[in-house]
C-alpha positions as CSV (number, residue, x, y, z in Angstrom):
1,M,-13.4,-24.6,-9.1
2,A,-13.9,-24.7,-5.3
3,D,-14.7,-21.3,-3.8
4,C,-11.7,-19.2,-2.7
5,V,-10.3,-19.2,0.8
6,I,-9.6,-15.7,2.1
7,Q,-6.2,-15.1,3.8
8,I,-5.0,-11.7,5.1
9,Y,-1.7,-10.5,6.5
10,A,-0.1,-9.2,8.6
11,F,-1.9,-8.8,11.9
12,T,-0.1,-7.5,15.0
13,R,-3.1,-6.9,17.3
14,P,-5.1,-9.9,18.6
15,E,-8.3,-7.9,18.6
16,E,-8.0,-6.9,15.0
17,A,-7.2,-10.5,14.0
18,A,-10.3,-11.7,15.8
19,A,-12.4,-9.0,14.2
20,A,-11.2,-10.0,10.8
21,A,-12.0,-13.6,11.4
22,E,-15.6,-12.6,12.4
23,M,-15.8,-10.7,9.1
24,G,-15.0,-13.9,7.2
25,V,-11.2,-14.0,6.9
26,Q,-10.6,-17.8,7.1
27,Q,-6.8,-17.7,7.4
28,V,-5.2,-15.0,9.5
29,G,-1.6,-14.3,8.9
30,F,1.1,-12.7,11.1
31,V,4.9,-12.6,11.2
32,A,6.4,-14.9,13.9
33,G,9.9,-14.1,15.1
34,R,11.8,-10.8,15.6
35,Y,14.7,-10.8,13.1
36,G,14.6,-7.1,12.1
37,L,13.7,-7.8,8.5
38,V,10.1,-7.0,7.8
39,H,7.3,-4.9,9.3
40,G,5.0,-6.4,11.9
41,E,7.4,-8.9,13.5
42,L,6.1,-10.5,16.7
43,D,8.0,-12.4,19.3
44,F,6.8,-15.9,19.8
45,A,4.8,-15.1,22.9
46,A,2.9,-12.3,21.1
47,A,2.3,-14.5,18.1
48,R,0.9,-17.3,20.4
49,A,-1.4,-14.7,22.0
50,L,-2.7,-13.7,18.6
51,V,-3.4,-17.4,17.7
52,E,-5.3,-17.9,21.0
53,A,-7.5,-14.8,20.2
54,L,-8.9,-16.4,17.0
55,P,-12.3,-17.9,17.0
56,G,-12.8,-21.6,16.4
57,G,-12.6,-22.6,12.7
58,T,-10.1,-19.8,11.8
59,R,-6.7,-21.0,10.7
60,S,-3.6,-19.2,11.9
61,V,-0.7,-18.7,9.5
62,A,2.7,-17.9,10.9
63,L,5.1,-16.3,8.4
64,T,8.8,-16.9,9.2
65,M,11.8,-15.0,7.8
66,S,14.2,-17.4,9.4
67,T,16.4,-19.5,7.1
68,D,17.3,-22.0,9.8
69,V,15.2,-25.2,10.0
70,D,15.9,-25.6,13.7
71,E,14.7,-22.1,14.4
72,I,11.6,-22.5,12.3
73,A,10.7,-25.7,14.1
74,R,11.3,-24.0,17.4
75,M,8.9,-21.2,16.4
76,A,6.2,-23.8,15.3
77,A,6.5,-25.5,18.7
78,A,6.2,-22.2,20.6
79,V,3.5,-20.5,18.5
80,R,1.5,-23.6,17.4
81,P,0.0,-22.1,14.3
82,D,-2.1,-24.1,11.8
83,I,0.3,-23.3,9.0
84,V,3.9,-22.3,8.8
85,H,4.6,-20.0,5.9
86,V,8.3,-19.9,4.7
87,S,8.6,-16.5,3.0
88,T,12.4,-16.0,2.7
89,D,14.1,-15.9,-0.7
90,L,13.3,-19.1,-2.7
91,Y,16.4,-21.2,-2.0
92,D,17.2,-19.9,1.4
93,V,15.2,-22.9,2.6
94,D,15.6,-25.2,-0.4
95,V,13.6,-28.3,-1.3
96,D,15.7,-30.5,1.1
97,G,15.3,-27.9,3.8
98,M,11.5,-27.9,3.3
99,R,11.4,-31.7,3.4
100,R,13.3,-31.7,6.7
101,L,11.2,-28.9,8.2
102,R,8.0,-30.6,7.2
103,S,9.0,-33.8,9.1
104,R,9.7,-31.8,12.2
105,L,6.5,-29.8,12.5
106,P,4.1,-30.6,15.3
107,E,1.3,-33.0,14.3
108,G,-1.4,-31.3,12.3
109,V,0.7,-28.2,11.3
110,Q,0.9,-27.6,7.6
111,L,3.8,-26.1,5.6
112,M,3.4,-23.4,3.0
113,K,6.2,-22.1,0.7
114,A,6.2,-18.7,-0.9
115,I,7.1,-18.8,-4.6
116,P,8.2,-15.6,-6.4
117,V,6.4,-15.5,-9.8
118,E,8.9,-14.0,-12.2
119,D,9.5,-16.1,-15.3
120,E,9.5,-19.6,-16.7
121,A,11.8,-20.8,-13.9
122,S,9.1,-20.0,-11.4
123,V,6.8,-22.7,-12.8
124,A,9.5,-25.3,-12.4
125,A,10.4,-24.1,-8.9
126,A,6.7,-24.3,-7.9
127,Q,6.5,-27.9,-9.2
128,A,9.6,-28.9,-7.2
129,F,8.5,-27.2,-4.0
130,A,5.0,-28.7,-4.3
131,Q,6.5,-32.1,-3.6
132,V,7.5,-31.0,-0.1
133,S,4.9,-28.5,0.8
134,D,1.2,-28.7,1.8
135,L,0.4,-25.3,0.2
136,L,2.0,-22.8,-2.1
137,L,1.7,-19.1,-2.0
138,L,2.4,-17.2,-5.3
139,D,3.7,-13.7,-4.7
140,S,5.7,-10.9,-6.2
141,K,9.4,-10.4,-5.7
142,V,10.7,-6.8,-5.9
143,S,14.3,-5.8,-5.6
144,G,15.0,-4.1,-2.3
145,F,12.3,-6.0,-0.4
146,P,13.5,-8.9,1.8
147,G,12.1,-12.3,1.1
148,V,9.0,-12.9,-1.1
149,G,5.9,-10.6,-1.0
150,A,4.6,-7.7,1.0
151,T,5.5,-5.4,-1.9
152,G,2.0,-4.3,-3.0
153,A,3.0,-5.3,-6.5
154,T,1.1,-7.7,-8.8
155,H,2.8,-10.1,-11.2
156,D,2.0,-12.1,-14.3
157,W,-1.2,-13.9,-13.5
158,R,-0.7,-16.1,-16.6
159,L,2.3,-17.7,-15.0
160,S,0.3,-18.1,-11.8
161,R,-2.5,-19.9,-13.7
162,R,0.0,-22.3,-15.2
163,I,1.4,-23.1,-11.7
164,V,-2.1,-23.7,-10.4
165,E,-2.8,-26.1,-13.3
166,S,0.5,-27.9,-12.9
167,V,0.5,-28.8,-9.1
168,K,-1.7,-31.0,-7.0
169,I,-1.7,-29.0,-3.8
170,P,-3.7,-25.9,-2.8
171,V,-2.3,-22.6,-4.2
172,I,-3.0,-19.2,-2.7
173,L,-2.5,-16.1,-5.0
174,A,-1.0,-13.0,-3.4
175,G,0.8,-9.9,-4.7
176,G,-1.0,-6.6,-4.8
177,L,-4.5,-8.0,-4.4
178,S,-7.1,-5.5,-3.3
179,A,-10.9,-5.2,-3.2
180,E,-10.6,-3.6,-6.7
181,N,-8.7,-6.4,-8.5
182,V,-9.3,-9.6,-6.5
183,A,-12.3,-10.7,-8.6
184,A,-10.3,-10.3,-11.8
185,S,-7.4,-12.3,-10.2
186,I,-9.8,-15.2,-9.3
187,A,-11.1,-15.3,-12.8
188,A,-7.6,-15.2,-14.3
189,V,-5.8,-17.7,-12.0
190,Q,-8.5,-19.9,-10.5
191,P,-6.6,-20.2,-7.2
192,W,-7.6,-22.2,-4.1
193,G,-7.2,-19.0,-2.1
194,V,-6.4,-15.3,-2.3
195,D,-4.2,-13.2,0.0
196,S,-4.0,-9.5,0.8
197,N,-1.5,-7.6,2.9
198,T,-0.6,-4.1,1.8
199,A,-4.0,-3.2,0.3
200,T,-5.8,-4.0,3.6
201,N,-3.6,-1.7,5.7
202,V,-4.3,1.8,6.7
203,P,-3.0,3.7,3.6
204,G,0.7,4.5,4.2
205,D,1.0,2.5,7.4
206,P,2.9,-0.8,7.2
207,L,1.5,-2.1,10.5
208,I,-2.1,-1.2,11.2
209,K,-4.9,-3.0,9.4
210,D,-7.8,-0.9,8.0
211,M,-10.8,-3.0,9.0
212,A,-13.0,-1.2,6.5
213,R,-10.6,-2.3,3.7
214,V,-10.5,-5.8,5.2
215,A,-14.3,-5.9,5.0
216,A,-14.3,-4.6,1.5
217,F,-11.8,-7.3,0.4
218,V,-14.0,-10.0,1.9
219,R,-17.1,-8.7,0.2
220,A,-15.2,-8.5,-3.2
221,V,-14.1,-12.1,-2.9
222,R,-17.5,-13.3,-1.9
223,S,-19.2,-11.5,-4.7
224,A,-16.8,-12.9,-7.3
225,P,-18.0,-16.1,-9.1
226,G,-16.7,-19.0,-6.9
227,G,-15.4,-16.5,-4.4
228,S,-16.8,-17.5,-1.0
229,Q,-16.1,-20.6,1.1
230,D,-16.9,-21.7,4.6
231,G,-13.5,-23.2,5.2
232,V,-11.0,-25.9,4.2
């Protein structure tokens, strides 16, 4: 297995995003667009400023909660991230919508789809969306939380492993990953990358990143067998 890429959400401060990149976070995530749905939403100008603060070689990942292909394309043009992450409920942007969106992204921008890992249907959904995405992110869906992810909850890693084995594009594992369990998740799922959000925040704060916890997560990934990587 190739070594894991490290992705962390959801930065709101350019200086923290840049510091995380210097620590070894290879993909820096943030929420692009103010829709009043999730914590940490940035307007397009603030999101672009965060992208510009990242050192060379770090990939920027713009999470969108929009369900409108035109709006997401507008965001991508304004923010110019390396990756657009569609994190709304699974079929709010369906396979056809993802196909249309992918064709409208600026040259070089990749498209990632969040897949809620819940049951057997999740495996089939991942296989379908893999045909129109550049990457998949496997996350947890919890009732009462908008979209997919940012719940702090893990899911059935056995299903995630099956998805990894059944698709031909990079897969990032998310959902309740922390410095304490990320090594076990890598061993169980063998993903291309791992993602942390809630467990790298200041405890009890949905917005501020805890840079000591970020550093601990990076160390835990790097110390796991196959856990460190210099980039894509």
